[in-house]
C-alpha positions, 0 to 999 in steps of 0.5 A: 430477588428483583428482576434486573434484565431490562430491555435497552432504550432505542438510542443505546442500542442504535449506538451499540449497533454503530460500533459495528456499522460506523466505524469511521466517517468513511463507514458512514459513507459507503452505506449512504453511497450504497443506498443511493445506487440502490435508489437507481440513481445515475448522477451521485455527488459526495461533499467532505469536509474535515474529511467527514468529521464535520461533513459527509453529504451525499445527493442522489437524483433516485426515486427518492421516499415518501414521508412515510417511508422517510421517517421509517428508514431511520428506525432499526431493522427497517428496510425496502430490500428484503420481505421474508427470509428467502429473499437473503438468498436472492439479493441483488441490492446493496443493502438489506439489514435496516442499520445504516440510517439508524446507526448514523443517526445514532452517532452523528447529526443526520439531516434528509432531503427526499423528494419523489417525481410525482410528489409536488413537495418533498420531506425534510427530516433533522435527527441528532442522536436518534431523537427527531428534531423537526419533520417539515415539507420542503421544495427541492429536486427530485431524488435525496440528499442525506447530510451527516455532520459531527460524527461522534459528537455524542460518543468523544472517546469514539471521536478521539481514537480517529485518525488525522484528516488525511488518513480519514481522507485516504479511507473515504477515498477507498470507499468512493473508489469501491463504489465508483468502480462497480457501477461505471454507469453512474457519474460520480463527483466527489467534493473535499473543502469545496475543491472537485477530487473527482469527477467521474462520467458515466462510461466503459470501465476502462474509463473508469479505471483511468478516471480514478487511479491516472493516466498511468494505468491506459497502458497497463491494463489487460483484459480478462473474461471468462464465462462458465456454467457456474460463474461469469468473470470480467474485468482487467488485470494489471502488466507484471511490470506495473506490480507493486509492493501494496496491496492497495489496488486490488478489487475483487466484486461479486455481484456488483459488490466490493468484498475482500477474499485472501483465498481468491486473492491467492488465485490472482497471484498465482496465475502471475507465479514467475512473472513476480517478486515474492513481494509484488502484488498485481493491479486487478479490477475483477466482477464475478456474476454468480446466481445469489442463491450460491453465495451467503453476504449475510456475514459481517454488518460491513458485508465486505465478506461472502461466503461461496458454497463451491469455492474451490470451483470460483478459485479454478475459474479465476486463476484460469481466467487471468492466465489465459488473460496474460497470454493471449496478450502477450504478457508472458515473456517468451524464451530467446533461445538464440540468447547464450545466458552462460557466456553474454559478453553484453552482461557486464559492459551494459550496466543497465542489465546487472542483476538490480533484485533486491535482497527479500525480506524476512521480517523477522520479529523485533523481539527474537532472542538473537535480536535482544542479544545483539550487542555492539560491544566486543566489535572493536576487538575485530580490528586489533593488531591490524595496523590502525586500519579501523581509524583509517577505515572510519575516514575512508583515507587510506589506499588499501590492497584490493584483490582484484579478478583478471579473466584468462579464459578465451570466450570459447573456453571455461572461465577461471578466475585468478585472484591477482594482487593490486600493486598498490602499498596498503594495510590490508585486504578488502574485496567483493564477492558476487558484486554482494558481499565485501570480505574484510581481513582482520587481525583473527580472520576475514569479516564478510559483510552483506553490503545491502543489509550493512548499507541499510543499516547506515542509512537508516540510522542516519536518517534517523538522526535527521528526523529527530532533528529535523537537520536534512540537507537538500540538493536542489533539482535543475529541472524540478519534476512534477509528480501526478498521483492519487488522491490517496497517495496525494493525502499520503504525502501532504501528511507525511510533508514535515518529515519529507522535509526533514529529511532532505525532500523539497515538495511543494503542492502543484495543482490537483493531485500533483506535486513538485519535487524540488529538492532530494537529500543531498546524500543520495546519489540519484538519477531519477528524482520522480522514480525515487519519490514514488519508490518512497512512497510505494515502500512507505506504505508497504512497511505500513501494511507489514509492520506497526510503525510510526511515520518517523521510523516508517520514512527512515526505514523506507528511505534507507530500504529504497536508496541503499546499495543493491546486489549486484553493485560493483564497489572500488576499494575506498567504498568498501572501506567506507562501508566497513568504518560507517558499519561499526559506526553505528550503534547497532552494526550487528544487525539489519532492519529486518533482523537478519545479520550484517556480517559473519566473522570467519575466524582462523581456527575455523579455517584451519580445521577446514583442512584438518589442522 
């Protein structure tokens, strides 16, 4: 038999390597930014067109390269960072594998311009698909400029897998923020379609955070620092009241290199224990300084994973540092022993202090047998024999008999609630329990309805129809609020703008990273349009990270979750009757959005059994 194993050509080998190193435009930007930082630049400019699909250009004022080095930089495993295997355990630079430029040049059209300080002329190199098209001297500024054009032009299948421009731009902004955070002494600027997105001057870390994420972060930063013989921790954490439902704004840097670590993230989360709800995540930017010999960064080509030789010690130090920061800056709430939490008359009188805690969602899989077998058939029989209350509830026009609760206790006595029938002519009985559940009488027992879960189901189906038919109605804002967003959130809003209009939101651009809310959905009772819109975005990002949903499904769920009735919200008789009627008019009234039940049925036979009858 003839030999069948052969060495792959360099062009094919580079394309294979590019599959891991260059996954999308943001991956290429990350490599180019890291090279600029390693070159000793003090000013770095990024130019992006068509979210990186058409052009990504990184211009720095670093030390530049000679003509030979410029040509060698595009060869595989060519690097200036290491000389021997022992250097792998003392790496302080970003790059060291020597694959970035070779991988980028294999799947894009690349132009490199570079000049050293002592050289009169620089070098210009043009490469397409790993093939050098031009190399010649040029006159230009000191430093390096790398332009990557038409990414994946020679790999159409990979280009087809790229997402929409707003999505790819969000990933580019994420990578830009990570590098800009890690080197606050370097000036950075980012231009998209010739419009300036960021202009960051060298300065303190706190100034860099505010410059990247907005002025809203100016008052929520808490300094965090811990110095130990093994590892030093410094940076900032966010106050608990500013925590979000998404994990996006959480940054760990080890020796100024951004890393991802669920284990270390748990250390920060455990330090916030008791201050946050289980579905909230605090903001933090934490830098770890550690001897490179105690870590291994050569784990993955993206270099965002890292291994520690003593991970438990790192965990303990981070947790202790965050806890001390929270305590030292009086973020941890103190107990007020003068407050009688059992008998506080202001609790019920002040609506702002009522319990407004969202029910925690346990995101059950939608393929569970209980969810699949959910059927709408048979629910009509629940209300048979109750003098046609089903149709009356659907129209919410009947006068119902409501059980009202009247306290007969004195302030210094134990409270006893005595049910008292309201003096109304009625055909049924519906009342509220714990301001969370609606109890409705039926012919064979009772229905106990979770008001929040049921209302979410009602709103979800309503918004789904509006998105499908693009028939959402809007109510105009008397004083339209302007909302300043981060660059990634602004790109997200631009991406889902048509769906927002279908729901009834009237949103328009209002300057750099700012939108104007001119109208909100007409069926939502809202006091603060800004809070509603920002909450919708947070819920949308939360669902996007937890569930695989398309844009319309995600928006319908997010708005239903944000605008639904909450635990602790009091309802009058008409509202309760309307809720019941609208629930059983849904296509699937049995289950909520998370797969949990919207109601349970308590039969008379079960009630009799409680008393041995």
